[in-house]
Structure formats: C-alpha cells, structure tokens
Residue frames relative to the residue before (quaternion, step in Angstrom):
aa qw qx qy qz dx dy dz
M 1.0000 0.0000 0.0000 0.0000 0.00 0.00 0.00
I 0.6966 0.4969 -0.3101 0.4142 3.73 0.62 -0.97
G 0.6864 0.5152 -0.2488 0.4489 3.49 1.13 -1.02
E 0.6779 0.5134 -0.3070 0.4274 3.41 1.15 -0.79
H 0.7895 0.3250 -0.0946 0.5119 3.46 1.20 -0.90
E 0.2279 0.8534 -0.4442 0.1498 3.46 1.33 0.45
E 0.6354 0.5488 -0.2523 0.4811 3.50 1.22 -0.84
E 0.6957 0.4535 -0.2525 0.4966 3.61 1.10 -0.63
L 0.5926 0.5651 -0.4181 0.3934 3.73 1.06 -0.27
W 0.5019 -0.6827 0.4697 0.2477 3.46 -1.03 0.87
L 0.7966 0.1972 -0.1255 0.5574 3.49 1.08 -0.72
P 0.5166 -0.6591 0.4389 0.3257 3.62 -0.90 0.77
M 0.5895 -0.5403 0.4397 0.4090 3.66 -1.10 0.37
P 0.4553 -0.6859 0.5023 0.2645 3.69 -0.74 0.96
P 0.5930 -0.6022 0.4232 0.3265 3.61 -0.98 0.68
D 0.7208 0.3356 -0.1979 0.5732 3.44 1.03 -0.93
E 0.5135 -0.6172 0.4540 0.3863 3.61 -1.01 0.40
D 0.1193 -0.8116 0.5718 -0.0031 3.56 -0.28 1.30
E 0.4178 -0.7472 0.4680 0.2194 3.61 -0.50 1.07
E 0.6475 0.5114 -0.3394 0.4517 3.58 0.97 -0.84
Y 0.6253 0.5420 -0.3454 0.4426 3.58 1.05 -0.72
F 0.7496 0.4383 -0.2628 0.4206 3.45 0.95 -0.76
R 0.5363 0.5754 -0.3696 0.4947 3.41 1.43 -0.27
A 0.6613 0.4954 -0.3400 0.4490 3.60 0.94 -0.79
I 0.5874 0.5638 -0.3233 0.4822 3.56 1.24 -0.79
K 0.6524 0.5279 -0.2840 0.4637 3.63 0.90 -0.91
T 0.6634 0.4881 -0.2844 0.4907 3.48 0.96 -0.89
A 0.6373 0.5196 -0.3359 0.4593 3.60 0.90 -0.79
M 0.6307 0.5332 -0.3174 0.4660 3.52 0.98 -0.96
L 0.6700 0.5515 -0.2902 0.4033 3.46 0.77 -0.92
L 0.6942 0.4879 -0.2228 0.4800 3.33 1.01 -1.07
T 0.6110 0.5444 -0.2915 0.4953 3.43 1.22 -0.58
D 0.6694 0.4366 -0.3184 0.5098 3.58 0.96 -0.65
W 0.6165 0.5370 -0.3825 0.4305 3.61 1.11 -0.50
T 0.7034 0.4302 -0.2722 0.4961 3.51 1.00 -0.75
D 0.6061 0.4691 -0.3726 0.5232 3.74 1.32 -0.03
E 0.4757 -0.7398 0.3818 0.2839 3.56 1.19 0.37
L 0.1901 0.7302 -0.6144 0.2306 3.56 0.83 1.16
P 0.4869 -0.6441 0.4470 0.3850 3.47 -1.01 0.52
D 0.6511 -0.5813 0.3202 0.3682 3.50 -1.24 0.72
V 0.6093 0.5682 -0.3580 0.4216 3.58 1.15 -0.61
R 0.6664 0.4986 -0.3060 0.4622 3.53 1.09 -0.90
I 0.6122 0.5034 -0.3721 0.4830 3.63 1.11 -0.63
C 0.6494 0.5238 -0.3494 0.4263 3.66 0.82 -0.78
E 0.6616 0.5022 -0.2784 0.4823 3.53 1.02 -0.92
R 0.6245 0.5885 -0.2934 0.4214 3.65 0.87 -0.89
Y 0.8097 0.3127 -0.0577 0.4932 3.37 0.76 -1.38
A 0.3549 -0.7423 0.4808 0.3032 3.59 1.23 -0.21
V 0.5103 0.6012 -0.4330 0.4367 3.59 0.83 0.94
G 0.4868 -0.6548 0.5000 0.2904 3.50 -1.30 0.57
P 0.6502 -0.5061 0.3501 0.4455 3.59 -1.28 0.26
G 0.6226 0.5718 -0.3724 0.3829 3.52 0.97 -0.48
D 0.5745 0.5956 -0.2902 0.4806 3.43 1.38 -0.68
V 0.6301 0.4694 -0.3091 0.5357 3.58 0.96 -1.06
Y 0.6428 0.5327 -0.3409 0.4322 3.73 0.69 -0.88
G 0.6823 0.5480 -0.2451 0.4173 3.45 0.86 -1.11
M 0.6380 0.5080 -0.2532 0.5204 3.51 1.12 -1.14
V 0.6686 0.5203 -0.2771 0.4532 3.67 0.74 -0.98
E 0.7063 0.4567 -0.2643 0.4719 3.48 0.73 -1.08
S 0.6624 0.4988 -0.3251 0.4546 3.63 0.97 -0.75
V 0.6524 0.4843 -0.3146 0.4908 3.65 1.01 -0.76
N 0.6072 0.5252 -0.3753 0.4634 3.59 1.08 -0.83
W 0.6148 0.5499 -0.3439 0.4486 3.74 0.85 -0.73
L 0.6998 0.4689 -0.2572 0.4735 3.59 0.98 -1.03
L 0.6546 0.4748 -0.3183 0.4948 3.50 0.97 -0.68
H 0.6320 0.4952 -0.3843 0.4557 3.64 0.82 -0.59
A 0.6410 0.4898 -0.3363 0.4859 3.61 0.93 -0.83
T 0.6495 0.5168 -0.3065 0.4659 3.57 0.79 -0.78
T 0.6162 0.5492 -0.3115 0.4708 3.53 1.00 -0.74
E 0.6807 0.4738 -0.2561 0.4966 3.52 0.98 -0.95
L 0.6912 0.4736 -0.3128 0.4474 3.49 0.90 -0.74
S 0.6341 0.5369 -0.3125 0.4603 3.55 1.11 -0.70
R 0.5920 0.5548 -0.3739 0.4493 3.55 1.11 -0.49
M 0.7185 0.4238 -0.2443 0.4945 3.58 1.00 -0.70
F 0.8524 0.2880 -0.0747 0.4301 3.57 0.85 -0.96
A 0.7823 0.1690 -0.0402 0.5982 3.40 1.38 -0.51
P 0.0020 -0.8794 0.4741 0.0436 3.58 0.78 0.89
A 0.5347 0.6511 -0.3800 0.3819 3.49 1.32 -0.47
F 0.6922 0.4339 -0.1971 0.5420 3.71 1.28 -0.82
H 0.5097 0.6887 -0.4617 0.2297 3.68 0.98 -0.56
I 0.6577 0.4975 -0.3540 0.4411 3.66 0.67 -0.92
Q 0.6558 0.5393 -0.3161 0.4231 3.71 0.80 -0.99
I 0.6998 0.4876 -0.2624 0.4512 3.49 1.07 -1.08
R 0.6071 0.5703 -0.3003 0.4647 3.50 1.14 -0.88
E 0.6475 0.5051 -0.3163 0.4750 3.57 0.96 -0.88
Y 0.7231 0.4322 -0.2963 0.4501 3.55 0.74 -0.94
E 0.5311 0.5805 -0.3913 0.4773 3.55 1.21 -0.39
I 0.6806 0.4922 -0.2886 0.4595 3.64 0.86 -0.96
C 0.6678 0.5150 -0.3077 0.4406 3.55 1.12 -0.79
M 0.6519 0.5025 -0.2971 0.4841 3.54 1.10 -0.77
K 0.6732 0.5036 -0.3147 0.4406 3.42 0.85 -0.78
N 0.7538 0.3026 -0.2241 0.5385 3.68 0.95 -0.64
G 0.4418 -0.6997 0.4823 0.2874 3.65 1.04 -0.05
I 0.5616 0.6120 -0.3926 0.3948 3.55 0.85 0.88
R 0.5396 -0.5937 0.4558 0.3856 3.70 -1.22 0.31
R 0.6667 -0.5438 0.3588 0.3619 3.46 -1.29 0.48
E 0.6575 0.4720 -0.3662 0.4590 3.62 0.94 -0.54
L 0.6469 0.4915 -0.3652 0.4545 3.76 0.94 0.23
L 0.3717 0.7412 -0.4853 0.2774 3.52 1.23 0.18
P 0.6692 0.4972 -0.3730 0.4072 3.69 0.75 -0.64
L 0.6823 0.5002 -0.2935 0.4451 3.49 1.19 -0.73
V 0.5238 0.6858 -0.3953 0.3146 3.66 1.18 -0.22
R 0.7040 0.4274 -0.2481 0.5100 3.41 1.12 -0.89
L 0.1004 -0.7758 0.6228 -0.0139 3.52 -0.93 1.22
R 0.3356 -0.7020 0.5908 0.2134 3.47 -1.30 0.71
V 0.0246 0.8202 -0.5697 0.0470 3.50 -0.74 1.04
S 0.5467 -0.5978 0.4340 0.3941 3.68 -1.05 0.52
D 0.4030 -0.7292 0.4851 0.2656 3.47 -0.92 0.65
G 0.5476 -0.6758 0.3746 0.3212 3.62 1.32 0.20
S 0.5892 0.5845 -0.4196 0.3676 3.56 1.12 0.12
G 0.5593 -0.6279 0.3576 0.4062 3.60 1.29 0.20
H 0.4889 0.6026 -0.4291 0.4623 3.76 1.37 0.05
A 0.5979 -0.5657 0.4638 0.3278 3.26 -1.41 0.34
G 0.5148 0.6446 -0.4108 0.3883 3.67 1.17 -0.49
F 0.2157 -0.7266 0.6455 0.0947 3.37 -1.39 0.59
S 0.2170 -0.7638 0.5926 0.1353 3.38 -1.26 0.49
T 0.4230 -0.7558 0.4461 0.2255 3.56 -0.96 0.64
I 0.0209 -0.7827 0.6217 0.0197 3.64 -0.69 0.74
T 0.3119 -0.7119 0.5878 0.2247 3.43 -1.32 0.30
L 0.0460 -0.8046 0.5920 -0.0097 3.69 -0.58 1.00
P 0.4288 -0.6901 0.5243 0.2549 3.60 -0.74 0.89
P 0.5368 -0.6159 0.4572 0.3513 3.62 -1.01 0.75
R 0.5840 0.5671 -0.3815 0.4379 3.66 0.98 -0.57
M 0.6082 0.5480 -0.2825 0.5000 3.58 1.14 -0.68
L 0.6360 0.5319 -0.3054 0.4683 3.58 1.04 -0.87
Y 0.6393 0.5170 -0.2655 0.5034 3.45 1.08 -1.01
L 0.6540 0.4944 -0.3394 0.4611 3.60 0.79 -0.80
Q 0.6611 0.5314 -0.3026 0.4347 3.50 0.85 -0.96
R 0.6866 0.5090 -0.2612 0.4486 3.48 0.95 -1.06
E 0.6490 0.5017 -0.3106 0.4803 3.50 1.14 -0.56
S 0.6971 0.4910 -0.2889 0.4352 3.61 0.99 -0.81
K 0.6197 0.5281 -0.3424 0.4688 3.61 1.37 -0.22
Q 0.6267 0.5758 -0.3426 0.3980 3.56 1.12 -0.37
C-alpha cells in the first residue's frame, strides 16, 4: 500500500519504524476498503478489528468530513463539491462512480403524485433484499 501510493502521502515514511505512522496508514487503508465496498466481515478480518471499531472509525471520519464540507462551503468553495461527494461516499460506503445511483425517488406515502427524494446506502439496499428472501 505505501509503495503504491507513496506520491499521494502527505508525510514521508519515517526512517525509524514509527508505530503512529503505521496506525495512520492502517486507518487510511481500512477507510479505503470501506469506500471500495468491501464487505464488513472482510474488513474486520483483514485489519483484525471488530465491527464496532469499523463503525467508530467511519462515524468519526463522517463527522470530520461533514465539518470540512461546511467549512469548504464558506472558505474554499472550489473544493466544496469534491469534499461533499467524498462525504457521501464515506457515509454510504460506496465508490465515487456510484454517486448518481445513491439517490432514489420514493413515494412520500401521502397518496399524492408527488415524490420526495431520500438517500439510501447501497449496503442498506442489500440488507433489505436479503431480509425479503
């Protein structure tokens, strides 16, 4: 991972084996696997973490991304759309190319012809499909 993405890393690899550096790389890899739609079980096995650890990391990053999205709207509008898209990807555990498919049109249940738009994570679609079988 480090060799493949060395030009993308903000900090060079420390000369001594720095545990904090490798923990940060592990977290980045886990979150990359999350947005690459790896199954939760596979992520837990690969990184020797529990589902709650994955959930905690994703929720923490979602909070940071949401704050960054709001700050970018005010102070760096040129980056706002990209950051917002990444926030949606992280929140839903999807790749960027699936963003157009995340938004679904559903009836609002009022009996009117109008529709409201909701965002439903693909992982939830999978769980709903499994529970109906």
